Backbone as CSV, one residue per row, in Angstrom:
resi,resn,N_x,N_y,N_z,CA_x,CA_y,CA_z,C_x,C_y,C_z
1,UNK,0.773,-1.251,-0.006,0.007,0.054,-0.018,0.865,1.257,-0.044
2,UNK,0.383,2.376,-0.595,0.969,3.497,-0.470,0.753,4.167,0.783
3,UNK,1.641,4.624,1.551,1.505,5.319,2.854,0.233,5.858,3.299
4,UNK,-0.876,5.268,2.828,-2.277,5.812,3.450,-2.453,7.242,2.932
5,UNK,-1.691,7.809,2.251,-2.018,9.242,1.846,-3.136,9.360,0.760
6,UNK,-3.596,8.252,0.218,-4.693,8.224,-0.623,-5.775,7.232,-0.329
7,UNK,-7.007,7.586,-0.655,-8.043,6.743,-0.669,-8.744,6.738,-2.058
8,UNK,-9.487,5.694,-2.335,-10.076,5.775,-3.634,-11.475,5.113,-3.552
9,UNK,-12.432,5.171,-4.446,-13.764,4.876,-4.532,-14.057,4.649,-5.959
10,UNK,-14.542,3.511,-6.333,-15.020,3.033,-7.737,-16.216,3.900,-7.957
11,UNK,-16.215,4.770,-9.061,-17.343,5.484,-9.388,-18.211,4.707,-10.626
12,UNK,-17.484,4.268,-11.592,-17.874,3.536,-12.807,-16.829,2.657,-13.106
13,UNK,-17.260,1.487,-13.899,-16.152,0.628,-14.158,-14.880,1.290,-14.798
14,UNK,-13.840,1.169,-14.299,-12.644,1.896,-14.664,-12.456,3.215,-14.469
15,UNK,-13.428,3.937,-13.633,-13.287,5.350,-13.423,-13.345,5.311,-11.647
16,UNK,-12.304,5.953,-11.214,-12.254,6.100,-9.785,-12.046,7.506,-9.233
17,UNK,-12.685,7.699,-8.058,-12.441,9.070,-7.494,-11.357,8.832,-6.547
18,UNK,-10.398,9.557,-6.323,-9.068,9.420,-5.549,-9.137,10.672,-4.577
19,UNK,-8.778,10.285,-3.256,-8.572,11.461,-2.318,-7.066,11.311,-2.110
20,UNK,-6.326,12.277,-2.509,-4.978,12.170,-2.373,-4.513,13.580,-1.507
21,UNK,-4.048,13.282,-0.316,-3.762,14.135,0.757,-4.611,15.244,0.654
22,UNK,-6.121,14.714,1.058,-7.416,15.748,1.158,-7.573,16.292,0.126
23,UNK,-7.165,15.948,-1.255,-7.575,16.572,-2.730,-8.241,15.656,-3.244
24,UNK,-9.455,15.775,-3.678,-10.355,14.860,-4.545,-10.055,14.982,-5.982
25,UNK,-9.753,13.981,-6.704,-9.367,13.890,-8.076,-10.377,12.872,-8.631
26,UNK,-10.411,12.749,-10.007,-11.023,11.660,-10.615,-10.259,11.231,-11.899
27,UNK,-9.967,10.000,-11.901,-9.142,9.502,-12.936,-9.624,8.170,-13.535
28,UNK,-9.327,8.131,-14.735,-9.662,6.786,-15.424,-8.506,5.790,-15.055
29,UNK,-8.814,4.594,-14.890,-7.715,3.544,-14.618,-6.441,3.878,-15.582
30,UNK,-6.691,3.999,-16.740,-5.567,3.911,-17.667,-4.658,5.206,-17.407
31,UNK,-5.085,6.286,-16.583,-4.298,7.311,-16.404,-3.608,7.390,-15.115
32,UNK,-3.573,6.121,-14.298,-2.878,5.930,-13.138,-1.528,5.499,-13.457
33,UNK,-0.516,5.750,-12.495,0.768,4.910,-12.537,0.551,3.451,-12.603
34,UNK,1.185,2.714,-13.329,0.949,1.362,-13.379,1.049,0.620,-11.850
35,UNK,1.970,1.088,-11.081,1.973,0.425,-9.808,0.828,0.650,-8.902
36,UNK,0.143,1.936,-8.966,-1.074,2.151,-8.378,-2.165,1.497,-8.876
37,UNK,-2.288,1.463,-10.204,-3.346,0.810,-11.087,-3.389,-0.701,-10.589
38,UNK,-2.341,-1.311,-10.537,-2.171,-2.872,-10.245,-2.863,-2.858,-8.697
39,UNK,-2.316,-2.046,-7.904,-2.772,-2.085,-6.445,-4.164,-1.991,-6.260
40,UNK,-4.817,-1.044,-7.002,-6.221,-0.669,-6.976,-6.923,-1.818,-7.566
41,UNK,-6.394,-2.594,-8.538,-7.139,-3.737,-9.210,-7.099,-4.780,-8.255
42,UNK,-6.008,-5.029,-7.710,-5.809,-6.160,-6.630,-6.641,-5.781,-5.462
43,UNK,-6.806,-4.712,-5.077,-7.617,-4.386,-3.828,-9.269,-4.746,-4.199
44,UNK,-9.674,-4.116,-5.467,-10.955,-4.454,-5.971,-11.347,-5.898,-5.902
45,UNK,-10.424,-6.634,-6.616,-10.853,-8.171,-6.829,-10.910,-8.744,-5.396
46,UNK,-10.067,-8.345,-4.407,-10.028,-9.038,-3.230,-11.402,-8.779,-2.540
47,UNK,-11.949,-7.766,-2.779,-13.210,-7.342,-2.223,-14.556,-7.968,-2.792
48,UNK,-14.304,-8.598,-3.910,-15.514,-9.247,-4.735,-15.845,-10.453,-3.844
49,UNK,-17.292,-10.641,-3.601,-17.884,-11.815,-2.975,-18.858,-12.419,-4.024
50,UNK,-18.614,-13.555,-4.373,-19.596,-13.994,-5.375,-20.928,-14.452,-4.479
51,UNK,-21.966,-14.135,-5.163,-23.221,-14.645,-4.660,-23.534,-16.062,-4.883
52,UNK,-24.114,-16.846,-3.959,-24.339,-18.251,-4.154,-25.348,-18.524,-5.226
53,UNK,-25.236,-19.536,-6.065,-26.328,-19.862,-7.206,-27.491,-20.163,-6.501
54,UNK,-28.720,-19.546,-6.825,-29.918,-19.964,-6.361,-30.939,-19.505,-7.281
55,UNK,-31.812,-20.500,-7.657,-32.885,-20.110,-8.632,-33.895,-19.201,-7.862
56,UNK,-34.118,-19.449,-6.566,-35.008,-18.494,-5.939,-34.422,-17.122,-5.770
57,UNK,-33.141,-17.036,-5.527,-32.746,-15.649,-5.426,-32.677,-14.869,-6.929
58,UNK,-32.564,-15.696,-7.966,-32.619,-15.162,-9.284,-33.879,-14.727,-9.515
59,UNK,-34.883,-15.602,-9.252,-36.367,-15.188,-9.308,-36.831,-14.020,-8.492
60,UNK,-36.303,-13.865,-7.198,-36.606,-12.709,-6.414,-35.994,-11.527,-7.088
61,UNK,-34.714,-11.480,-7.624,-34.112,-10.422,-8.123,-34.811,-9.857,-9.408
62,UNK,-35.234,-10.937,-10.279,-35.977,-10.461,-11.450,-37.352,-9.830,-11.050
63,UNK,-38.127,-10.431,-10.147,-39.307,-9.943,-9.695,-39.017,-8.616,-8.976
64,UNK,-38.006,-8.354,-8.253,-37.815,-7.040,-7.741,-37.402,-6.064,-8.501
65,UNK,-36.820,-6.383,-9.682,-36.638,-5.305,-10.748,-37.925,-4.917,-11.295
66,UNK,-38.820,-5.929,-11.638,-40.134,-5.784,-12.250,-41.093,-4.952,-11.313
67,UNK,-40.920,-5.338,-10.075,-41.826,-4.765,-9.028,-41.570,-3.137,-8.883
68,UNK,-40.232,-2.933,-9.036,-39.809,-1.421,-8.611,-39.722,-0.640,-10.009
69,UNK,-38.905,-1.113,-10.833,-38.719,-0.319,-12.103,-40.024,-0.295,-12.940
70,UNK,-40.880,-1.425,-12.671,-41.917,-1.544,-13.501,-43.039,-0.405,-13.092
71,UNK,-43.039,0.287,-11.959,-43.937,1.035,-11.581,-43.710,2.477,-12.320
72,UNK,-44.898,3.011,-12.908,-44.813,4.206,-13.524,-44.211,5.430,-12.676
73,UNK,-44.449,5.291,-11.566,-43.787,6.419,-10.848,-42.309,6.484,-10.562
74,UNK,-41.675,5.135,-10.862,-40.389,4.829,-10.747,-39.606,4.758,-12.002
75,UNK,-40.403,4.859,-13.094,-40.045,4.543,-14.454,-38.780,5.417,-14.774
76,UNK,-38.734,6.710,-14.212,-37.757,7.560,-14.707,-36.316,6.981,-14.395
77,UNK,-36.301,6.077,-13.422,-34.959,5.459,-12.968,-34.717,4.244,-14.168
78,UNK,-35.614,3.594,-14.600,-35.559,2.483,-15.620,-35.036,2.849,-16.904
79,UNK,-35.279,4.016,-17.202,-34.726,4.464,-18.662,-33.457,5.059,-18.596
80,UNK,-32.741,5.002,-17.553,-31.357,5.599,-17.686,-30.505,4.449,-18.077
81,UNK,-29.315,4.777,-18.650,-28.360,3.976,-19.157,-27.831,2.963,-18.188
82,UNK,-27.486,3.497,-16.945,-27.022,2.691,-15.773,-28.231,2.977,-14.655
83,UNK,-29.000,1.824,-14.339,-30.014,2.099,-13.388,-29.294,2.552,-12.027
84,UNK,-29.708,3.568,-11.288,-29.109,4.120,-10.173,-29.312,3.217,-8.889
85,UNK,-30.455,2.510,-9.018,-30.619,1.495,-7.899,-30.482,0.087,-8.218
86,UNK,-29.501,-0.494,-7.408,-29.027,-1.905,-7.551,-29.741,-2.764,-6.529
87,UNK,-30.224,-4.045,-7.068,-31.035,-4.830,-6.156,-30.221,-6.192,-6.148
88,UNK,-29.718,-6.436,-4.864,-28.886,-7.527,-4.630,-29.623,-8.439,-3.719
89,UNK,-29.713,-9.732,-4.293,-30.324,-10.658,-3.381,-29.372,-11.947,-2.934
90,UNK,-29.587,-12.343,-1.641,-28.614,-13.252,-1.175,-29.514,-13.915,-0.126
91,UNK,-29.796,-15.337,-0.310,-30.414,-16.048,0.616,-31.873,-15.502,0.904
92,UNK,-32.615,-14.949,-0.218,-33.938,-14.304,-0.165,-33.996,-13.075,0.672
93,UNK,-32.798,-12.579,1.014,-32.749,-11.124,1.584,-32.306,-10.155,0.508
94,UNK,-33.095,-9.050,0.489,-32.952,-8.084,-0.658,-32.068,-6.864,-0.027
95,UNK,-31.150,-6.464,-0.819,-30.306,-5.304,-0.321,-30.481,-4.245,-1.592
96,UNK,-31.123,-2.959,-1.297,-31.172,-2.004,-2.258,-30.168,-1.023,-2.105
97,UNK,-29.261,-0.831,-2.941,-28.209,0.094,-2.901,-28.128,1.006,-4.028
98,UNK,-27.896,2.422,-3.831,-27.917,3.485,-4.876,-28.362,4.750,-4.512
99,UNK,-28.762,5.429,-5.450,-29.213,6.884,-5.196,-30.532,7.062,-5.860
100,UNK,-31.478,7.855,-5.039,-32.707,8.226,-5.643,-32.861,9.624,-5.467
101,UNK,-33.885,10.324,-6.001,-34.096,11.688,-6.009,-34.710,12.203,-4.664
102,UNK,-35.391,11.335,-4.064,-36.091,12.006,-2.838,-36.714,10.945,-1.977
103,UNK,-37.059,11.404,-0.725,-37.492,10.330,0.389,-38.559,9.315,-0.094
104,UNK,-39.794,10.050,-1.171,-40.798,9.235,-1.442,-40.314,8.087,-2.375
105,UNK,-39.359,8.415,-3.245,-38.790,7.436,-4.076,-37.950,6.235,-3.281
106,UNK,-37.388,6.591,-2.308,-36.837,5.717,-1.412,-37.813,4.859,-0.789
107,UNK,-38.786,5.515,-0.323,-39.824,4.708,0.326,-40.500,3.662,-0.654
108,UNK,-40.794,4.149,-1.746,-41.597,3.317,-2.815,-40.658,2.168,-3.211
109,UNK,-39.224,2.270,-3.502,-38.329,1.307,-3.749,-38.413,0.129,-2.559
110,UNK,-38.313,0.707,-1.526,-38.366,-0.316,-0.245,-39.654,-1.087,-0.226
111,UNK,-40.785,-0.297,-0.238,-42.154,-0.859,-0.331,-42.231,-1.980,-1.384
112,UNK,-42.096,-1.619,-2.552,-42.217,-2.594,-3.650,-41.485,-3.855,-3.702
113,UNK,-40.127,-3.461,-3.225,-39.198,-4.723,-3.010,-39.692,-5.524,-1.911
114,UNK,-40.130,-5.067,-0.868,-40.662,-5.617,0.137,-41.921,-6.604,-0.112
115,UNK,-42.601,-6.353,-1.088,-43.746,-6.991,-1.738,-43.636,-8.102,-2.404
116,UNK,-42.372,-8.373,-2.899,-41.949,-9.434,-3.841,-42.195,-10.907,-3.068
117,UNK,-42.910,-11.778,-3.654,-43.055,-13.109,-2.912,-41.833,-13.736,-2.921
118,UNK,-41.685,-14.296,-1.530,-40.427,-14.897,-1.190,-39.441,-14.188,-0.519
119,UNK,-39.458,-12.866,-0.441,-38.552,-12.010,0.296,-38.575,-12.084,1.634
120,UNK,-37.512,-12.376,2.445,-37.647,-12.539,3.865,-37.393,-11.169,4.661
121,UNK,-36.549,-10.376,3.951,-36.347,-8.786,4.497,-35.597,-8.120,3.450
122,UNK,-35.661,-6.735,3.622,-35.166,-5.861,2.661,-34.162,-4.906,3.485
123,UNK,-33.005,-4.691,3.070,-32.154,-3.764,3.755,-31.956,-2.697,2.660
124,UNK,-32.331,-1.477,3.340,-32.250,-0.242,2.486,-30.986,0.579,2.526
125,UNK,-30.158,0.672,1.506,-28.888,1.241,1.648,-29.093,2.500,0.656
126,UNK,-30.051,2.857,0.422,-30.399,4.007,-0.696,-30.172,5.369,-0.106
127,UNK,-29.477,6.260,-0.985,-29.052,7.533,-0.487,-30.020,8.441,-1.341
128,UNK,-30.135,9.665,-0.855,-30.967,10.600,-1.356,-30.099,11.542,-1.754
129,UNK,-30.298,11.887,-3.286,-29.355,12.799,-3.989,-29.586,14.196,-3.460
130,UNK,-28.402,14.785,-3.201,-28.602,16.209,-2.702,-28.195,17.288,-3.868
């Protein structure tokens, strides 16, 4: 590791936000020095946890997308190139992660995801865009 004077966050595949000595920068992976790019890649790969294969989780995931993005009031999110709300299902537990415009949309995503048949619980990690 580099002496902890930098921190990074993945913004999009291959695009990172870096905090270097308390200054925020944004860089494509190709713009990084080779040693730092390899380090970041290794760190990201080591944080990946594959979900178990489960037909029931796949069914819940697809039903969750249909139940949320299929609602006319939430359709504004469905038409975006990269949907801002991600639905992750593990052992019939749903996790919502991403960004929504307001508290009402946050509540609607949670409510519709909770209503999917077979869901045990929903964890809401949605953030409201400011």
